C-alpha positions in Angstrom: -9.6 -26.6 -18.6 -9.6 -22.9 -19.1 -6.5 -21.2 -17.8 -6.6 -18.4 -15.3 -5.6 -15.7 -17.8 -7.0 -17.2 -20.9 -7.1 -14.6 -23.8 -6.0 -11.8 -21.5 -3.4 -9.4 -23.0 -0.4 -8.5 -20.9 2.5 -6.1 -21.3 5.7 -6.6 -19.3 8.4 -4.0 -19.5 12.0 -4.8 -19.1 11.1 -8.4 -20.0 14.2 -9.5 -21.9 15.7 -11.2 -18.8 15.6 -11.6 -15.1 12.3 -10.9 -13.4 10.6 -9.5 -16.5 11.4 -12.7 -18.4 10.0 -14.9 -15.5 6.9 -12.7 -15.3 6.3 -13.0 -19.1 6.7 -16.7 -19.1 4.4 -17.2 -16.1 1.7 -15.0 -17.6 1.9 -16.9 -20.8 1.7 -20.2 -18.9 -1.6 -19.2 -17.5 -3.0 -18.3 -20.9 -2.1 -14.6 -21.4 -1.0 -13.1 -24.7 2.2 -11.3 -23.9 3.9 -8.2 -25.2 7.6 -8.6 -24.2 9.2 -5.2 -24.0 12.8 -4.2 -23.6 15.2 -1.5 -24.8 15.8 -1.0 -28.5 19.5 -1.8 -28.3 20.7 -4.8 -30.2 21.2 -7.1 -27.1 18.1 -6.0 -25.3 15.9 -6.2 -28.4 17.3 -9.7 -29.2 16.6 -10.8 -25.6 13.0 -9.6 -25.9 12.6 -11.5 -29.2 14.1 -14.6 -27.6 11.5 -14.5 -24.7 8.7 -14.0 -27.2 10.0 -17.0 -29.2 10.2 -19.1 -26.1 6.5 -18.4 -25.3 5.5 -19.3 -28.8 7.5 -22.5 -28.7 5.4 -23.5 -25.7 2.2 -22.9 -27.6 1.5 -19.3 -26.3 1.0 -16.0 -28.1 3.6 -13.3 -27.8 5.1 -10.3 -29.5 8.4 -8.5 -28.8 8.5 -4.7 -28.6 11.7 -2.7 -28.6 11.1 0.6 -26.7 12.4 2.7 -23.9 10.1 3.2 -20.9 11.4 6.7 -20.4 9.9 7.6 -23.8 6.2 8.4 -23.7 6.1 7.9 -27.5 7.7 4.5 -27.3 5.2 3.4 -24.6 2.3 4.7 -26.6 3.6 2.8 -29.7 3.8 -0.3 -27.6 0.2 0.0 -26.4 -1.0 0.8 -29.9 0.8 -2.3 -31.2 -0.9 -4.5 -28.6 -4.3 -3.0 -29.4 -3.8 -3.4 -33.1 -2.9 -7.1 -32.8 -5.2 -8.2 -30.0 -7.8 -5.5 -29.5 -7.4 -5.0 -25.8 -4.9 -4.6 -22.9 -5.8 -6.3 -19.7 -2.5 -6.3 -17.7 0.5 -4.0 -17.4 3.5 -5.1 -15.4 5.9 -2.1 -14.8 9.1 -4.1 -14.3 11.8 -2.2 -16.1 14.5 -0.8 -13.9 18.1 0.0 -13.3 20.5 0.5 -10.4 23.1 3.2 -9.9 24.1 2.4 -6.3 26.4 4.7 -4.3 26.2 6.4 -0.9 24.3 9.7 -1.2 27.5 11.7 -0.6 29.2 10.1 -3.6 26.2 9.9 -5.9 25.9 12.3 -8.8 22.6 14.2 -9.4 22.6 12.7 -12.9 22.6 9.1 -11.5 19.8 10.1 -9.0 17.7 11.5 -11.8 18.3 8.6 -14.2 17.1 6.0 -11.7 13.9 8.1 -11.0 13.3 8.6 -14.7 13.5 4.9 -15.5 11.5 3.6 -12.5 9.0 6.3 -11.9 8.5 8.1 -15.2 8.9 4.7 -17.0 6.0 3.4 -15.0 4.1 6.6 -15.6 4.6 6.5 -19.4 3.6 2.9 -19.7 0.6 3.3 -17.4 -0.6 6.4 -19.2 -0.5 4.5 -22.5 -2.8 1.8 -21.3 -5.0 3.8 -18.9 -7.6 5.0 -21.4 -8.1 1.6 -23.1 -8.5 0.0 -19.7 -11.0 2.6 -18.6 -12.9 2.1 -21.8 -13.2 -1.7 -21.4 -13.8 -1.2 -17.7 -11.2 -3.7 -16.7 -7.5 -3.5 -16.1 -4.7 -4.8 -13.8 -1.6 -2.7 -13.3 1.4 -3.8 -11.2 4.1 -1.4 -10.0 7.4 -3.0 -9.0 8.4 -1.5 -5.6 11.1 -2.8 -3.3 12.0 -3.2 0.4 14.7 -0.6 -0.4 11.9 1.9 -0.8 9.6 0.6 1.9 12.3 0.2 4.6 15.5 1.8 3.2 18.8 0.3 2.1 22.3 1.8 2.4 23.6 3.1 -0.9 20.3 3.2 -2.6 18.8 6.6 -1.9 17.9 7.0 -5.6 16.5 3.5 -6.0 14.7 3.7 -2.7 13.1 7.1 -3.5 11.9 5.8 -6.8 10.5 2.6 -5.4 8.6 4.4 -2.7 7.3 6.9 -5.3 5.7 4.0 -7.1 3.8 3.1 -3.9 2.3 6.6 -3.9 1.5 6.3 -7.5 -0.3 3.0 -6.9 -2.3 4.4 -4.0 -3.8 7.2 -6.0 -4.3 5.3 -9.3 -6.1 2.6 -7.4 -8.5 5.1 -6.2 -9.0 6.8 -9.6 -9.3 3.4 -11.4 -11.8 1.8 -9.0 -15.0 2.8 -10.7 -13.6 1.6 -14.0 -12.6 -1.8 -12.7 -8.9 -1.0 -13.0 -7.0 -2.5 -10.1 -3.5 -1.2 -9.2 -1.1 -3.1 -6.9 2.6 -3.2 -6.0 4.9 -6.2 -6.1 8.1 -6.0 -4.0 10.3 -8.9 -5.2 13.4 -10.4 -3.7 15.2 -12.2 -6.5 18.6 -12.7 -7.9 18.8 -10.8 -11.2 21.5 -8.9 -13.1 20.8 -6.0 -10.7 21.8 -8.1 -7.7 25.0 -9.7 -8.9 27.8 -9.2 -6.5 25.4 -8.0 -3.8 24.3 -11.3 -2.2 26.2 -14.5 -1.4 25.9 -17.5 -3.8 23.9 -19.6 -1.4 21.3 -16.9 -1.1 21.2 -16.2 -4.8 20.4 -19.9 -5.4 17.2 -19.6 -3.5 16.2 -16.2 -4.8 15.2 -17.2 -8.3 13.0 -14.9 -10.3 10.6 -17.9 -11.0 9.8 -18.0 -7.2 8.5 -14.4 -7.4 6.3 -14.6 -10.4 3.5 -16.7 -8.9 2.9 -13.6 -6.6 2.3 -11.6 -9.8 -0.5 -13.9 -10.7 -2.3 -13.0 -7.5 -2.3 -9.3 -8.5 -3.5 -9.6 -12.1 -6.4 -12.1 -12.2 -10.1 -11.3 -12.2 -10.2 -11.7 -8.4 -7.1 -9.6 -7.8 -7.2 -7.1 -4.9 -6.3 -3.4 -5.4 -3.9 -1.2 -3.4 -2.0 -4.3 -2.1 1.8 -4.3 -1.6 2.8 -7.9 -2.0 6.3 -9.0 -1.0 7.6 -12.1 -2.7 10.9 -14.0 -2.6 12.4 -17.5 -2.2 8.8 -19.0 -2.4 7.5 -16.8 0.5 4.9 -14.1 0.4 4.1 -11.2 2.8 2.3 -7.9 2.6 3.3 -4.4 3.6 1.0 -1.5 4.7 1.3 2.2 5.2 -0.3 2.7 8.6 -1.4 5.6 10.8 -1.3 5.5 14.6 -4.0 7.1 16.8 -1.6 9.7 18.0 -2.4 12.5 20.5 -4.1 15.8 20.3 -2.1 18.7 21.9 -4.2 21.8 20.9 -2.8 25.3 20.5 -1.0 26.0 23.7 2.4 27.8 23.5 4.2 24.7 24.8 2.9 22.3 22.1 6.4 21.6 20.8 7.8 20.8 24.2 4.8 18.5 25.0 5.0 16.8 21.7 8.7 16.0 22.2 7.8 14.6 25.6 5.0 12.4 24.3 6.5 11.0 21.0 6.2 7.5 22.5 2.4 8.0 22.5 2.4 9.3 19.0 4.3 6.2 17.7 2.3 3.7 19.8 0.8 1.2 17.4 -2.2 0.2 19.4 -5.3 0.9 17.3 -3.3 1.9 14.2 -5.2 1.8 10.9 -4.5 1.5 7.2 -6.1 4.6 5.8 -8.4 4.3 2.8 -7.2 7.6 1.4 -5.2 10.7 2.5 -8.4 12.2 3.8 -8.2 9.8 6.8 -5.5 12.0 8.3 -7.8 15.0 8.1 -10.7 13.1 9.6 -8.7 11.7 12.5 -7.1 15.0 13.4 -10.3 17.0 13.2 -12.1 14.3 15.2 -9.6 14.7 18.0 -9.6 18.5 17.8 -13.4 18.7 17.8 -14.7 15.6 19.6 -18.4 14.8 19.1 
């Protein structure tokens, strides 16, 4: 029986351990040829090679790539290596990430910038490297790794939360730009026990939050029937979705007391009856102009 991802070529960044390793193994299990990326340091590169070896031991095809997602040149070299070996790139999973948790008052600007560089620019660099090949073959599946810390906030993670929400914005626009080329872009928000969560969650919770329970969600975002612009939440074997919505709000015109009336009617502005999930940023313009100049 043909596997769901038979002969597809997938790249997973930060795949030497944790979620990235689980993603790489799951993709391979469904037939994908996998580029296992991690940093070029001795331990990271060895971990990536070990994951690639594990895939091959189970009859799959894989290659390890040592490269830093914050380096556009490294990410281009990674894409070039995949194309040279297999002739195409079908799937990119932007998984690489780091934590530098502290309250905002105690956080250095360097730690804030580093987290954004790895998560946001790392995803940008990897995506840029595969974008043209995916457009040319008129098929591609790209997954950004977001987080509930970005979607909903989390104490001590202003840098991480900002980076993770930025990836949602990147996904929204790239999904629009990739649509006519068959390039689908989605977000995965995992809840899993990895090296980044050690010491944060109690042992009984960590036992349920295995990376392997997240990776099936990834498969829903990278197959031929995958949606686009979806934010899929996954953890402990459960799956949910998140949406950026817009309420119907109120129209207050140009009167001098607009600010005062707005403050008095904020409950109407936030009322969720009739809220929508906008197809693009233009929906705000359309809604506001329709209320200002009714037909």
